[in-house]
C-alpha positions as CSV (number, residue, x, y, z in Angstrom):
1,X,2.6,20.8,-8.7
2,X,2.7,17.1,-10.4
3,X,3.6,17.0,-13.8
4,X,1.2,15.8,-16.7
5,X,1.3,13.2,-17.4
6,X,3.3,12.7,-21.6
7,X,3.5,9.6,-23.6
8,X,7.0,9.3,-23.4
9,X,5.6,8.7,-20.0
10,X,3.5,5.9,-21.2
11,X,6.0,4.0,-22.9
12,X,7.9,4.5,-19.2
13,X,5.1,3.2,-17.5
14,X,5.3,-0.3,-19.9
15,X,8.5,-0.3,-19.4
16,X,8.4,-0.7,-15.6
17,X,4.7,-3.3,-15.3
18,X,7.7,-5.6,-17.5
19,X,10.1,-4.7,-14.7
20,X,12.7,-3.0,-16.3
21,X,15.1,-1.8,-13.2
22,X,16.5,1.7,-15.5
23,X,13.3,2.8,-16.4
24,X,12.0,2.9,-12.2
25,X,15.0,5.0,-12.0
26,X,14.3,7.4,-14.6
27,X,10.8,7.9,-13.5
28,X,12.1,7.7,-9.5
29,X,14.6,10.8,-10.7
30,X,11.2,12.1,-12.7
31,X,9.2,12.3,-9.3
32,X,11.4,11.9,-5.7
33,X,11.8,15.3,-5.3
34,X,8.6,16.4,-6.0
35,X,6.6,14.0,-3.2
36,X,9.6,14.5,-1.1
37,X,8.3,18.6,-1.2
38,X,4.8,17.4,-0.6
39,X,5.7,15.7,2.1
40,X,8.1,18.3,3.6
41,X,5.2,20.7,3.0
42,X,2.6,19.5,4.8
43,X,4.7,17.6,7.5
44,X,7.7,19.6,8.4
45,X,9.7,16.1,9.0
46,X,12.9,15.7,6.6
47,X,13.0,12.5,8.1
48,X,9.0,11.3,7.3
49,X,9.7,12.7,4.0
50,X,12.7,10.6,2.8
51,X,11.2,7.2,4.3
52,X,7.5,8.0,2.4
53,X,9.7,9.0,-0.7
54,X,10.9,5.8,-0.5
55,X,7.5,3.9,0.9
56,X,5.8,5.4,-2.7
57,X,7.9,4.2,-4.8
58,X,8.4,0.6,-2.8
59,X,4.6,0.9,-3.0
60,X,4.4,1.5,-6.6
61,X,7.3,-1.0,-7.9
62,X,5.4,-4.1,-5.7
63,X,2.4,-3.4,-7.8
64,X,4.5,-2.6,-10.9
65,X,1.6,-4.7,-13.2
66,X,-1.1,-2.8,-12.8
67,X,1.2,0.5,-14.3
68,X,0.5,-0.2,-18.2
69,X,-3.7,0.5,-16.6
70,X,-2.8,4.0,-15.3
71,X,-3.4,6.3,-16.9
72,X,-2.9,9.7,-14.8
73,X,0.2,8.4,-13.2
74,X,0.5,11.9,-12.0
75,X,-2.6,11.5,-9.7
76,X,-1.8,8.0,-9.1
77,X,1.4,8.6,-7.2
78,X,0.0,11.7,-5.5
79,X,-3.0,9.8,-4.4
80,X,-0.3,7.3,-2.5
81,X,2.0,10.0,-1.3
82,X,-1.7,12.2,0.3
83,X,-2.6,8.3,1.9
84,X,1.1,8.4,3.3
85,X,0.6,11.7,4.8
86,X,-2.7,11.9,6.3
87,X,-1.7,8.0,7.9
88,X,2.0,10.0,9.5
89,X,-0.4,12.7,10.6
90,X,-3.1,11.0,11.9
91,X,-1.0,9.2,13.9
92,X,0.7,12.2,14.9
93,X,-1.8,13.9,16.6
94,X,-3.2,10.0,18.7
95,X,0.3,10.4,19.3
96,X,0.3,14.3,20.6
97,X,-2.6,13.9,22.9
98,X,-1.3,10.5,24.4
99,X,2.1,12.0,25.3
100,X,-0.3,15.1,26.8
101,X,-2.5,12.5,28.7
102,X,0.4,10.2,30.1
103,X,2.5,13.5,31.2
104,X,-0.7,14.2,32.9
105,X,-0.8,11.1,34.2
106,X,2.8,11.1,35.8
107,X,2.2,15.0,37.2
108,X,0.1,14.5,38.7
109,X,0.4,10.7,40.2
110,X,3.9,10.8,40.6
111,X,3.3,13.1,43.5
112,X,2.0,9.6,45.0
113,X,3.7,6.7,47.0
114,X,1.9,4.9,44.2
115,X,2.6,7.1,40.8
116,X,5.7,6.5,41.6
117,X,6.0,2.9,42.4
118,X,3.9,2.5,39.1
119,X,6.2,4.2,37.4
120,X,10.0,3.0,38.5
121,X,7.7,-0.6,38.0
122,X,7.6,0.7,33.7
123,X,11.0,1.9,33.2
124,X,11.8,-0.8,35.2
125,X,9.5,-3.5,32.8
126,X,11.6,-1.8,29.9
127,X,15.0,-2.2,31.1
128,X,14.8,-6.1,31.4
129,X,12.7,-6.4,28.2
130,X,15.1,-4.4,26.2
131,X,17.1,-6.4,28.1
132,X,16.3,-9.8,26.4
133,X,16.6,-8.0,23.0
134,X,19.2,-9.6,20.5
135,X,22.3,-7.4,20.0
136,X,21.9,-5.7,17.1
137,X,17.6,-4.8,17.9
138,X,19.1,-3.8,21.8
139,X,22.2,-1.4,20.1
140,X,19.3,0.5,17.2
141,X,16.5,0.3,20.3
142,X,18.6,2.2,22.9
143,X,20.3,4.4,20.5
144,X,16.9,5.7,19.0
145,X,14.2,5.1,22.2
146,X,16.5,6.1,24.7
147,X,19.5,8.2,23.3
148,X,17.4,10.1,20.8
149,X,18.9,9.7,17.6
150,X,18.2,10.2,14.0
151,X,17.4,6.1,11.4
152,X,19.4,8.4,9.3
153,X,22.3,8.5,12.4
154,X,22.1,5.1,13.4
155,X,22.3,3.5,9.9
156,X,25.6,5.8,8.7
157,X,27.0,5.2,12.3
158,X,25.8,1.4,11.9
159,X,27.0,1.2,9.0
160,X,23.5,-0.4,7.6
161,X,20.0,1.2,5.6
162,X,18.1,3.1,7.0
163,X,15.6,1.0,5.8
164,X,16.9,-2.1,7.5
165,X,17.4,-0.1,11.4
166,X,13.9,0.6,10.4
167,X,12.9,-2.7,10.4
168,X,14.9,-3.2,14.1
169,X,13.5,-0.8,15.5
170,X,10.5,-2.1,14.8
171,X,11.4,-5.8,16.0
172,X,12.3,-4.5,19.0
173,X,9.5,-2.8,19.5
174,X,7.0,-5.5,19.1
175,X,9.9,-7.6,21.2
176,X,9.2,-5.1,24.2
177,X,5.8,-4.9,24.4
178,X,5.0,-8.5,23.7
179,X,7.1,-8.9,26.6
180,X,5.7,-6.6,28.9
181,X,2.2,-7.8,28.5
182,X,3.5,-11.6,29.4
183,X,4.8,-10.4,32.4
184,X,2.6,-7.7,33.4
185,X,-0.8,-6.9,32.2
186,X,-1.5,-4.0,34.1
187,X,1.5,-1.9,32.9
188,X,1.2,-3.1,29.1
189,X,-0.8,0.4,28.5
190,X,2.1,2.6,29.3
191,X,4.9,1.6,27.6
192,X,3.2,1.0,24.6
193,X,2.5,5.1,25.0
194,X,6.2,4.7,25.9
195,X,7.1,2.8,23.2
196,X,5.3,5.1,20.1
197,X,6.8,7.8,21.0
């Protein structure tokens, strides 16, 4: 249960609305653990739950001018968090369906020469796309997508923030997909699925 609004909180919201970073930090301290707990309850993902907290508060900060008009901040922040969680769960459902479909496809077709050739072509094309990435993006893409490291682990290893790692990874994935699309449109669907895993 999120804490109810109070006159002190209204003052805090007004301070955040005028750009007070100290007030924003207090707001963060007051709600971050609760938002994390709600996210983890539904997703069972520590990484996503931590990222969700950052995303929610980033959204609140970028819209801080509107905070003075909010009567029930607990409801407001919960709705933002809920929407992020629902989007995450829907994406995971789609990914699971795609993974199952892709897995079944390769199981059915890998025994045929055509299926094996397509699988090899897909991998070769992805490797070629990765080789064209800028050095930092290439390292992050390989650590996360190939070696399966968590964003937090990569950030610690490279001495970067997790948001920086995520931004590099997002750009790398888009570059890989763009490269594949320009090279071979027939393989873009499979590579898109593989890039999203």
